[in-house]
N, CA, C and O of each residue as an XYZ file, in Angstrom:
708
protein
N     252.860    -68.758     60.803
C     252.839    -67.580     59.971
C     252.248    -66.386     60.730
O     252.749    -65.267     60.626
N     251.173    -66.637     61.496
C     250.549    -65.560     62.243
C     251.491    -65.012     63.307
O     251.487    -63.811     63.578
N     252.293    -65.874     63.909
C     253.238    -65.431     64.937
C     254.308    -64.540     64.311
O     254.661    -63.508     64.882
N     254.828    -64.925     63.145
C     255.825    -64.121     62.457
C     255.256    -62.751     62.073
O     255.932    -61.730     62.197
N     254.019    -62.747     61.610
C     253.368    -61.499     61.235
C     253.155    -60.608     62.456
O     253.358    -59.396     62.385
N     252.749    -61.204     63.567
C     252.544    -60.436     64.805
C     253.871    -59.865     65.302
O     253.921    -58.713     65.734
N     254.940    -60.648     65.249
C     256.267    -60.175     65.671
C     256.735    -59.060     64.740
O     257.299    -58.068     65.202
N     256.509    -59.211     63.444
C     256.889    -58.184     62.489
C     256.184    -56.864     62.798
O     256.826    -55.814     62.834
N     254.856    -56.909     63.024
C     254.111    -55.684     63.340
C     254.535    -55.096     64.680
O     254.570    -53.875     64.829
N     254.855    -55.934     65.649
C     255.336    -55.448     66.940
C     256.669    -54.728     66.775
O     256.863    -53.651     67.339
N     257.583    -55.306     66.012
C     258.874    -54.655     65.762
C     258.694    -53.362     64.967
O     259.377    -52.371     65.225
N     257.788    -53.373     64.016
C     257.503    -52.168     63.246
C     256.959    -51.065     64.150
O     257.379    -49.914     64.031
N     256.050    -51.389     65.035
C     255.495    -50.406     65.971
C     256.585    -49.875     66.901
O     256.623    -48.673     67.168
N     257.458    -50.725     67.393
C     258.555    -50.280     68.250
C     259.495    -49.346     67.497
O     259.967    -48.360     68.063
N     259.772    -49.640     66.240
C     260.620    -48.781     65.426
C     259.964    -47.407     65.221
O     260.628    -46.376     65.318
N     258.671    -47.406     64.940
C     257.949    -46.136     64.754
C     257.966    -45.328     66.047
O     258.234    -44.127     66.016
N     257.688    -45.955     67.166
C     257.697    -45.256     68.454
C     259.088    -44.732     68.765
O     259.231    -43.595     69.217
N     260.120    -45.543     68.531
C     261.494    -45.106     68.791
C     261.854    -43.911     67.916
O     262.432    -42.940     68.404
N     261.518    -43.972     66.628
C     261.802    -42.869     65.714
C     261.042    -41.616     66.140
O     261.603    -40.520     66.146
N     259.788    -41.772     66.489
C     258.980    -40.631     66.928
C     259.566    -40.026     68.195
O     259.614    -38.804     68.333
N     260.005    -40.855     69.105
C     260.550    -40.357     70.361
C     261.865    -39.611     70.155
O     262.178    -38.711     70.934
N     262.637    -39.954     69.140
C     263.922    -39.290     68.895
C     263.753    -37.823     68.526
O     264.709    -37.060     68.664
N     262.584    -37.391     68.065
C     262.358    -35.977     67.746
C     261.438    -35.305     68.758
O     261.088    -34.135     68.597
N     261.049    -36.029     69.790
C     260.224    -35.501     70.867
C     260.987    -35.667     72.169
O     261.570    -36.722     72.421
N     260.983    -34.657     72.973
C     261.749    -34.685     74.208
C     260.818    -34.594     75.393
O     259.760    -33.969     75.329
N     261.230    -35.232     76.486
C     260.383    -35.347     77.673
C     259.953    -34.002     78.237
O     258.817    -33.847     78.685
N     260.849    -33.039     78.217
C     260.464    -31.753     78.789
C     260.909    -30.607     77.884
O     261.694    -30.777     76.951
N     260.382    -29.462     78.200
C     260.598    -28.248     77.415
C     262.085    -27.897     77.328
O     262.588    -27.592     76.246
N     262.786    -27.939     78.459
C     264.210    -27.591     78.482
C     265.049    -28.526     77.619
O     265.999    -28.087     76.971
N     264.707    -29.797     77.608
C     265.434    -30.754     76.770
C     265.213    -30.463     75.285
O     266.144    -30.577     74.487
N     263.991    -30.089     74.911
C     263.695    -29.743     73.509
C     264.521    -28.538     73.079
O     265.021    -28.492     71.956
N     264.664    -27.563     73.971
C     265.479    -26.382     73.659
C     266.945    -26.776     73.500
O     267.599    -26.387     72.533
N     267.450    -27.543     74.447
C     268.856    -27.951     74.420
C     269.190    -28.767     73.167
O     270.234    -28.561     72.548
N     268.315    -29.676     72.804
C     268.569    -30.557     71.655
C     268.331    -29.872     70.314
O     268.624    -30.454     69.269
N     267.808    -28.654     70.320
C     267.562    -27.935     69.068
C     268.855    -27.484     68.405
O     268.879    -27.219     67.203
N     269.935    -27.394     69.185
C     271.231    -26.897     68.707
C     271.155    -25.453     68.215
O     271.962    -25.033     67.387
N     270.194    -24.704     68.721
C     270.065    -23.284     68.410
C     270.775    -22.515     69.517
O     270.520    -22.766     70.695
N     271.664    -21.583     69.167
C     272.346    -20.817     70.223
C     271.367    -19.917     70.971
O     270.696    -19.077     70.372
N     271.294    -20.105     72.284
C     270.381    -19.344     73.131
C     271.132    -18.923     74.388
O     271.646    -19.762     75.127
N     271.191    -17.603     74.624
C     271.776    -17.094     75.868
C     270.746    -17.062     76.984
O     271.046    -17.373     78.137
N     269.512    -16.677     76.619
C     268.493    -16.462     77.637
C     267.107    -16.656     77.045
O     266.836    -16.227     75.924
N     266.240    -17.299     77.798
C     264.828    -17.387     77.441
C     264.132    -16.248     78.170
O     264.129    -16.201     79.400
N     263.540    -15.328     77.408
C     262.909    -14.149     77.996
C     261.474    -14.407     78.439
O     261.032    -13.907     79.473
N     260.750    -15.200     77.637
C     259.324    -15.360     77.915
C     258.813    -16.558     77.120
O     259.251    -16.792     75.993
N     257.894    -17.311     77.702
C     257.190    -18.366     76.971
C     255.695    -18.180     77.201
O     255.264    -17.699     78.249
N     254.926    -18.568     76.207
C     253.469    -18.467     76.302
C     252.867    -19.694     75.629
O     253.346    -20.142     74.587
N     251.808    -20.232     76.237
C     251.035    -21.296     75.605
C     250.029    -20.653     74.674
O     249.294    -19.750     75.074
N     249.995    -21.114     73.431
C     249.094    -20.547     72.437
C     248.615    -21.664     71.515
O     249.417    -22.251     70.788
N     247.323    -21.963     71.537
C     246.732    -22.999     70.672
C     247.488    -24.324     70.735
O     247.854    -24.877     69.698
N     247.722    -24.830     71.927
C     248.408    -26.112     72.150
C     249.867    -26.114     71.689
O     250.427    -27.173     71.407
N     250.465    -24.961     71.616
C     251.881    -24.837     71.278
C     252.525    -23.921     72.303
O     251.840    -23.169     72.997
N     253.824    -23.988     72.392
C     254.562    -23.041     73.214
C     255.311    -22.107     72.267
O     255.998    -22.543     71.343
N     255.157    -20.820     72.524
C     255.907    -19.807     71.790
C     256.950    -19.295     72.766
O     256.627    -18.914     73.891
N     258.191    -19.288     72.336
C     259.289    -18.877     73.207
C     260.008    -17.677     72.591
O     260.352    -17.679     71.409
N     260.224    -16.662     73.411
C     261.004    -15.490     73.019
C     262.365    -15.652     73.677
O     262.461    -15.799     74.896
N     263.411    -15.624     72.871
C     264.747    -15.893     73.412
C     265.777    -14.966     72.789
O     265.525    -14.312     71.777
N     266.936    -14.927     73.418
C     267.997    -14.083     72.915
C     269.290    -14.834     72.735
O     269.565    -15.815     73.427
N     270.073    -14.361     71.798
C     271.450    -14.800     71.588
C     272.242    -13.529     71.306
O     272.119    -12.939     70.233
N     273.049    -13.113     72.265
C     273.717    -11.823     72.156
C     272.678    -10.724     72.261
O     271.871    -10.711     73.190
N     272.698     -9.801     71.312
C     271.732     -8.700     71.299
C     270.564     -8.940     70.350
O     269.903     -7.991     69.927
N     270.307    -10.195     70.014
C     269.276    -10.527     69.036
C     268.082    -11.162     69.732
O     268.237    -12.092     70.523
N     266.892    -10.656     69.434
C     265.637    -11.229     69.914
C     265.076    -12.125     68.823
O     264.973    -11.717     67.667
N     264.715    -13.346     69.194
C     264.128    -14.295     68.253
C     262.955    -14.991     68.916
O     262.761    -14.888     70.127
N     262.166    -15.708     68.106
C     261.063    -16.498     68.639
C     261.162    -17.917     68.122
O     261.788    -18.174     67.094
N     260.539    -18.836     68.841
C     260.517    -20.238     68.433
C     259.144    -20.818     68.709
O     258.436    -20.375     69.614
N     258.780    -21.806     67.925
C     257.557    -22.574     68.108
C     257.964    -23.955     68.585
O     258.776    -24.627     67.948
N     257.399    -24.375     69.703
C     257.683    -25.691     70.254
C     256.349    -26.394     70.442
O     255.499    -25.931     71.202
N     256.164    -27.518     69.745
C     254.916    -28.271     69.834
C     254.885    -29.106     71.104
O     255.901    -29.656     71.529
N     253.695    -29.192     71.705
C     253.457    -30.162     72.770
C     252.911    -31.412     72.095
O     251.925    -31.347     71.362
N     253.551    -32.544     72.342
C     253.098    -33.795     71.737
C     252.725    -34.776     72.846
O     252.910    -34.492     74.030
N     252.207    -35.912     72.454
C     251.849    -36.955     73.422
C     253.081    -37.410     74.194
O     252.995    -37.718     75.382
N     254.214    -37.453     73.525
C     255.442    -37.940     74.160
C     256.324    -36.831     74.718
O     257.414    -37.119     75.212
N     255.898    -35.593     74.659
C     256.726    -34.516     75.204
C     256.667    -33.270     74.355
O     255.586    -32.791     74.012
N     257.840    -32.738     74.014
C     257.947    -31.479     73.279
C     258.835    -31.664     72.056
O     259.738    -32.501     72.048
N     258.564    -30.868     71.023
C     259.353    -30.921     69.786
C     259.618    -29.497     69.315
O     258.684    -28.719     69.116
N     260.902    -29.156     69.134
C     261.279    -27.864     68.555
C     260.845    -27.894     67.102
O     261.274    -28.766     66.347
N     260.004    -26.960     66.702
C     259.482    -26.954     65.339
C     260.204    -25.921     64.488
O     260.709    -26.233     63.409
N     260.249    -24.688     64.981
C     260.744    -23.617     64.119
C     261.196    -22.450     64.974
O     260.557    -22.121     65.973
N     262.275    -21.838     64.593
C     262.733    -20.622     65.248
C     262.954    -19.547     64.211
O     263.380    -19.833     63.092
N     262.670    -18.318     64.574
C     262.861    -17.221     63.644
C     263.207    -15.959     64.417
O     263.040    -15.911     65.636
N     263.652    -15.014     63.770
C     263.959    -13.719     64.382
C     264.249    -12.803     63.245
O     263.951    -13.147     62.101
N     264.738    -11.809     63.459
C     265.400    -11.398     64.664
C     265.402     -9.883     64.689
O     265.464     -9.228     63.648
N     265.336     -9.345     65.874
C     265.425     -7.908     66.073
C     266.536     -7.654     67.066
O     266.736     -8.423     68.007
N     267.250     -6.577     66.850
C     268.357     -6.202     67.726
C     267.827     -5.428     68.931
O     266.907     -4.621     68.802
N     268.407     -5.675     70.085
C     268.066     -4.895     71.271
C     268.711     -3.515     71.231
O     268.251     -2.600     71.914
N     269.744     -3.358     70.460
C     270.499     -2.109     70.494
C     270.239     -1.196     69.298
O     271.118     -0.420     68.923
N     269.071     -1.268     68.698
C     268.726     -0.359     67.602
C     268.258      0.952     68.216
O     267.072      1.273     68.159
N     269.175      1.709     68.801
C     268.857      2.928     69.535
C     268.189      4.006     68.706
O     267.466      4.838     69.254
N     268.410      4.014     67.395
C     267.792      5.032     66.552
C     266.315      4.733     66.278
O     265.613      5.581     65.727
N     265.842      3.570     66.643
C     264.442      3.176     66.442
C     263.764      3.084     67.805
O     264.204      2.313     68.658
N     262.696      3.860     68.026
C     261.995      3.809     69.307
C     261.242      2.497     69.477
O     261.002      2.047     70.598
N     260.864      1.875     68.330
C     260.042      0.679     68.347
C     260.407     -0.152     67.123
O     260.260      0.308     65.991
N     260.880     -1.364     67.345
C     261.202     -2.232     66.212
C     260.087     -3.259     66.054
O     259.308     -3.501     66.976
N     260.028     -3.849     64.879
C     258.993     -4.839     64.620
C     259.461     -5.870     63.597
O     260.292     -5.607     62.728
N     258.891     -7.031     63.749
C     259.080     -8.115     62.794
C     257.829     -8.977     62.862
O     257.280     -9.182     63.945
N     257.375     -9.482     61.731
C     256.235    -10.390     61.784
C     256.680    -11.782     61.407
O     257.670    -11.972     60.700
N     255.926    -12.756     61.895
C     256.246    -14.146     61.631
C     254.960    -14.957     61.542
O     253.999    -14.714     62.272
N     254.964    -15.906     60.648
C     253.872    -16.870     60.516
C     254.461    -18.246     60.794
O     254.973    -18.910     59.892
N     254.383    -18.660     62.039
C     254.969    -19.927     62.459
C     254.072    -21.076     62.024
O     252.850    -21.004     62.149
N     254.688    -22.134     61.513
C     253.929    -23.242     60.947
C     254.040    -24.481     61.832
O     255.094    -25.115     61.882
N     252.955    -24.832     62.534
C     252.970    -26.051     63.345
C     253.137    -27.290     62.475
O     252.812    -27.260     61.288
N     253.634    -28.367     63.047
C     253.866    -29.582     62.272
C     252.566    -30.223     61.802
O     252.550    -30.868     60.753
N     251.493    -30.065     62.540
C     250.220    -30.698     62.174
C     249.275    -29.709     61.493
O     248.058    -29.836     61.631
N     249.797    -28.746     60.774
C     248.990    -27.719     60.115
C     248.257    -28.305     58.910
O     248.844    -28.992     58.074
N     246.969    -28.017     58.847
C     246.162    -28.485     57.722
C     245.876    -27.377     56.720
O     245.646    -27.646     55.541
N     245.890    -26.109     57.196
C     245.615    -24.980     56.309
C     246.343    -23.744     56.834
O     246.872    -23.742     57.945
N     246.358    -22.698     56.015
C     246.992    -21.441     56.436
C     246.291    -20.817     57.632
O     246.888    -20.008     58.342
N     245.039    -21.178     57.867
C     244.325    -20.654     59.031
C     244.916    -21.164     60.341
O     244.622    -20.619     61.405
N     245.735    -22.189     60.277
C     246.345    -22.749     61.477
C     247.752    -22.217     61.727
O     248.417    -22.645     62.670
N     248.209    -21.286     60.891
C     249.497    -20.649     61.155
C     249.400    -19.848     62.449
O     248.340    -19.318     62.780
N     250.491    -19.763     63.167
C     250.548    -18.924     64.358
C     251.238    -17.643     63.919
O     252.452    -17.605     63.720
N     250.434    -16.590     63.773
C     250.910    -15.341     63.188
C     251.002    -14.270     64.257
O     250.079    -14.084     65.050
N     252.128    -13.568     64.272
C     252.320    -12.515     65.254
C     253.338    -11.506     64.764
O     254.130    -11.761     63.857
N     253.283    -10.352     65.402
C     254.284     -9.311     65.210
C     254.950     -9.130     66.559
O     254.291     -9.206     67.596
N     256.268     -8.890     66.553
C     256.998     -8.722     67.806
C     258.153     -7.773     67.580
O     258.511     -7.473     66.441
N     258.736     -7.299     68.673
C     259.883     -6.416     68.535
C     260.387     -5.934     69.874
O     260.074     -6.493     70.925
N     261.184     -4.874     69.805
C     261.844     -4.297     70.976
C     261.374     -2.851     71.121
O     261.224     -2.135     70.131
N     261.144     -2.433     72.367
C     260.789     -1.043     72.671
C     262.043     -0.361     73.208
O     262.553     -0.738     74.263
N     262.540      0.643     72.482
C     263.745      1.364     72.889
C     263.454      2.726     73.510
O     264.381      3.465     73.840
N     262.189      3.061     73.671
C     261.799      4.349     74.240
C     261.121      4.095     75.583
O     260.034      3.518     75.626
N     261.746      4.515     76.671
C     261.225      4.256     78.017
C     259.902      4.953     78.283
O     259.189      4.569     79.210
N     259.549      5.972     77.496
C     258.305      6.699     77.744
C     257.079      6.034     77.104
O     255.955      6.497     77.298
N     257.288      4.957     76.348
C     256.155      4.225     75.767
C     255.521      3.374     76.859
O     256.189      2.575     77.515
N     254.199      3.565     77.041
C     253.491      2.807     78.077
C     252.808      1.566     77.512
O     252.953      0.471     78.054
N     252.056      1.744     76.411
C     251.356      0.618     75.793
C     251.394      0.745     74.275
O     251.663      1.811     73.722
N     251.115     -0.379     73.625
C     251.004     -0.439     72.162
C     249.700     -1.121     71.818
O     249.248     -2.023     72.523
N     249.098     -0.679     70.723
C     247.931     -1.355     70.176
C     248.210     -1.636     68.708
O     248.681     -0.767     67.974
N     247.917     -2.851     68.295
C     248.209     -3.294     66.933
C     246.891     -3.598     66.228
O     245.988     -4.202     66.806
N     246.795     -3.166     64.961
C     245.603     -3.448     64.154
C     246.025     -4.182     62.891
O     246.720     -3.642     62.030
N     245.585     -5.418     62.812
C     245.806     -6.209     61.615
C     244.624     -6.027     60.666
O     243.545     -5.599     61.075
N     244.841     -6.352     59.416
C     243.813     -6.212     58.383
C     242.521     -6.917     58.817
O     242.545     -8.069     59.251
N     241.405     -6.211     58.693
C     240.070     -6.734     59.021
C     239.928     -7.163     60.482
O     239.088     -8.007     60.794
N     240.731     -6.596     61.375
C     240.629     -6.883     62.803
C     240.617     -5.561     63.564
O     241.022     -4.527     63.032
N     240.155     -5.598     64.798
C     240.164     -4.414     65.648
C     241.559     -4.236     66.257
O     242.386     -5.147     66.226
N     241.802     -3.042     66.809
C     243.036     -2.818     67.539
C     243.082     -3.761     68.736
O     242.084     -3.943     69.434
N     244.247     -4.357     68.965
C     244.469     -5.264     70.084
C     245.669     -4.777     70.870
O     246.689     -4.405     70.291
N     245.551     -4.779     72.172
C     246.656     -4.349     73.020
C     247.784     -5.384     72.954
O     247.557     -6.578     73.152
N     248.981     -4.915     72.676
C     250.156     -5.784     72.615
C     250.613     -6.115     74.032
O     250.407     -5.335     74.962
N     251.224     -7.262     74.179
C     251.812     -7.664     75.449
C     253.229     -7.120     75.502
O     254.002     -7.287     74.558
N     253.569     -6.470     76.608
C     254.911     -5.925     76.800
C     255.574     -6.667     77.961
O     254.977     -6.835     79.024
N     256.806     -7.106     77.746
C     257.545     -7.893     78.734
C     258.861     -7.187     79.044
O     259.591     -6.791     78.136
N     259.151     -7.037     80.313
C     260.463     -6.540     80.749
C     261.448     -7.699     80.721
O     261.158     -8.772     81.250
N     262.605     -7.493     80.110
C     263.644     -8.524     80.096
C     264.939     -7.919     80.627
O     265.016     -6.720     80.898
N     265.930     -8.752     80.767
C     267.229     -8.271     81.247
C     267.911     -7.352     80.241
O     268.824     -6.609     80.600
N     267.474     -7.396     78.983
C     268.098     -6.578     77.938
C     267.240     -5.399     77.511
O     267.685     -4.573     76.714
N     266.030     -5.305     78.018
C     265.111     -4.238     77.638
C     263.716     -4.788     77.471
O     263.467     -5.972     77.701
N     262.799     -3.911     77.065
C     261.409     -4.339     76.893
C     261.173     -4.908     75.504
O     261.639     -4.368     74.501
N     260.436     -6.010     75.473
C     260.001     -6.609     74.213
C     258.478     -6.579     74.186
O     257.832     -6.422     75.222
N     257.914     -6.732     72.999
C     256.463     -6.738     72.850
C     256.071     -7.756     71.795
O     256.874     -8.128     70.940
N     254.807     -8.206     71.869
C     254.280     -9.081     70.826
C     252.761     -8.959     70.785
O     252.124     -8.563     71.761
N     252.196     -9.310     69.628
C     250.752     -9.298     69.441
C     250.398    -10.341     68.377
O     250.969    -10.335     67.286
N     249.464    -11.228     68.692
C     249.041    -12.272     67.764
C     247.986    -11.744     66.802
O     247.228    -10.831     67.130
N     247.949    -12.330     65.616
C     246.950    -12.008     64.602
C     246.085    -13.238     64.363
O     246.557    -14.369     64.482
N     244.822    -13.015     64.026
C     243.912    -14.116     63.712
C     244.167    -14.684     62.318
O     243.750    -15.803     62.020
N     244.843    -13.926     61.470
C     245.113    -14.339     60.093
C     246.608    -14.176     59.815
O     247.292    -13.445     60.532
N     247.123    -14.852     58.779
C     248.545    -14.696     58.452
C     248.913    -13.234     58.194
O     248.124    -12.467     57.642
N     250.111    -12.874     58.600
C     250.595    -11.499     58.472
C     251.653    -11.461     57.365
O     252.606    -12.240     57.379
N     251.474    -10.548     56.412
C     252.474    -10.383     55.358
C     252.680     -8.911     55.023
O     253.035     -8.562     53.897
N     252.451     -8.053     56.014
C     252.594     -6.611     55.832
C     252.720     -5.983     57.216
O     252.465     -6.641     58.225
N     253.110     -4.718     57.262
C     253.164     -4.009     58.540
C     251.754     -3.650     58.986
O     251.026     -2.980     58.252
N     251.360     -4.082     60.172
C     250.046     -3.679     60.682
C     250.089     -2.229     61.161
O     251.160     -1.629     61.247
N     248.935     -1.678     61.466
C     248.870     -0.339     62.044
C     249.274     -0.426     63.513
O     249.138     -1.471     64.149
N     249.777      0.702     64.042
C     250.158      0.730     65.451
C     249.721      2.049     66.080
O     249.818      3.108     65.459
N     249.241      1.972     67.318
C     249.008      3.137     68.164
C     250.005      3.035     69.309
O     250.079      2.014     69.993
N     250.759      4.090     69.507
C     251.745      4.133     70.587
C     251.210      5.078     71.655
O     250.974      6.255     71.384
N     251.020      4.567     72.864
C     250.518      5.360     73.975
C     251.672      5.642     74.934
O     252.343      4.726     75.409
N     251.887      6.923     75.206
C     252.994      7.346     76.055
C     252.531      7.577     77.493
O     251.344      7.775     77.754
N     253.481      7.546     78.407
C     253.180      7.719     79.828
C     252.584      9.087     80.145
O     251.859      9.229     81.130
N     252.881     10.102     79.320
C     252.312     11.434     79.561
C     250.906     11.586     79.001
O     250.336     12.675     79.059
N     250.339     10.516     78.460
C     248.965     10.538     77.960
C     248.838     10.784     76.471
O     247.734     10.673     75.938
N     249.905     11.110     75.781
C     249.817     11.342     74.343
C     249.743     10.011     73.597
O     250.193      8.975     74.085
N     249.172     10.074     72.425
C     249.043      8.898     71.566
C     249.518      9.261     70.172
O     249.163     10.317     69.647
N     250.302      8.410     69.582
C     250.764      8.607     68.202
C     250.472      7.341     67.414
O     250.405      6.245     67.969
N     250.302      7.513     66.110
C     250.121      6.362     65.233
C     251.320      6.276     64.302
O     251.989      7.277     64.044
N     251.580      5.116     63.816
C     252.683      4.897     62.880
C     253.930      4.387     63.572
O     254.089      4.506     64.787
N     254.796      3.823     62.776
C     256.006      3.161     63.287
C     257.178      4.112     63.447
O     258.226      3.686     63.933
N     257.058      5.382     63.063
C     258.186      6.307     63.147
C     258.406      6.803     64.545
O     259.320      7.592     64.783
């Protein structure tokens, strides 16, 4: 009886490991490929709180994805977007997202950020102010389709944060217009 029970638990453990492995991929590129999400180009990836945040494009659309690092590899968790690269009438586009990791215990563990596209070549830097936080300098990335930007928040985002736009000629403006 003990042998049958041991074999049963061994088979159960193998089934659990096999099932777990089917949603975890050995490397980052495999997780992206197996996501079945259309991606033309990966613009930027960043490690943030034991997760990978990926900025990617499909056509003229900028999107982001959350990819968990697990013991067995990587798992595509969530993708969202989207901002157009060709919104020429907007000098600065924005979108906020609260990405939810698979092992989230509370809303404090959401990965919250605002991101977008910079369509004005004279913009040098951006500073973002979320509720009850100080202004934080946004990260700006040059891509093959134009400049993108992002800024993380310590708390979930559900509104437009404040923005300071700093231009190359030294002027500073506030607001999204």
